[in-house]
N, C-alpha and C positions, 0 to 999 in steps of 0.2 A: 376715286374720281367719280363725280356724279355723271350719270348718263341721262340724256334727254330724249324724250319722244316729242316730235314736233307735230302740232296740228297745222292745218293749211295756213292759217293766219301767221303763225310763227315762221313758216317757210317763206312766205311772201315778204315778210319784214326783213328776213335775212337777205333775200335776193335784192331787195331795195336798198340794202346797206343802212338800215335804220340804226342810229347810234345806240339805242338801248338793247339792240340784238347783236351788236358786233362781238361781244365777249363770247357768244355761242358759236359763231361761224367757224372757229378753228377747232371745235370739238367734234367727236364722232357723234353724229345725230341720227336718230331713227324715226321712221314713219311707216305707214302701211299703204297698200295699194289704194285704199279709199281716199286717203289724203292726197296721194299722187294723182288720182283721178280729178279731184277738185282743183288741184294745182294746175294740171294740164289744161283743164277747161278755162280757168281764169286767165292763164297766160296766153292761151290761144285766142281768147276773146280780146285781150288788151294789147298783145304784142306780136301775135302771129305764130305760125307753126314752128319756125326755126327755133325761136326762143323757148316755146313751150316744150319742145322735144329735148332741147339742151338741158333744161333744169329738171325735167321728168327723169331723164337718164342719170343725171348727177345725183339726185336724192334717192333714186331707186337702189343705188349701191348698198344702202343700209336699211333695206326694207325688211320689216318684221313680217313673217308669214302668219296668217290668221288660222287659228284652229277653232274647233267647235266650242271649246270651253270659253274662249274669248267672246264669241257671239252670244252664248247663253248668259254670261255675266253682264255683258254690255246691254243686253235687252232688259235685264232686271234693273240695272242702273238707270236706264232711260225711263223705265216705269216709275222708279222711286222718285225721280226728279222731273216728272212729266210737266209740271207747271213752269219749269225753266225753258221749255221748248228747245232742248239741246238737239243738235244734229246727230244722225246715226253715226257718221264718221267720227265725230268728236267723242261720243260715248264709247265707241269701240277703241279709239286711241287712248282714252283715259284708262280703260281697263287693261289694255296691252301694257301701258306704262306701269300700272300697279303690279301686274303679274310678272313683270320682267325687271323689277327694281330700278325703274327709271322715273324721273320727274316728268310730268306732263307740262310742256312748255306752250303757253298760249297767251293771247291778249284778249280772249273772250271773257267779258265781265261775268258771264254766267258761271264760270269756273273759279272766279277769284277767291272765294271763301272755302273751297273744298280742299281736303287734305291732299298731299302729294302733287300740288300744282305750283309751278313757277309762273307767276302772273307777271307779264311784262307788257307795258303799253308802249 
């Protein structure tokens, strides 16, 4: 069974119940504290503290811990694709997915043509 690492975009689309993301909502999904931070901020801004905490804690259950190797590799990846203006959180997530045999689930067009990406709009 394929495992998925969610970027913040994907998490928000799952929360919104977007049709193209419904097939992922019943799977065990992974993310990191950086994406949870982005998620919490976005939900706090748009829906308030109660909703932000609810989803932060829900997705935190499957949080991947970050080690030095991920940071080193993500920094090299960000440098390699510097012209794409990728976020730090997304670069780190992409590397975590690669190193843990997961697909990187995103709707970010900058990742659409990269290997190991499940691109869903």
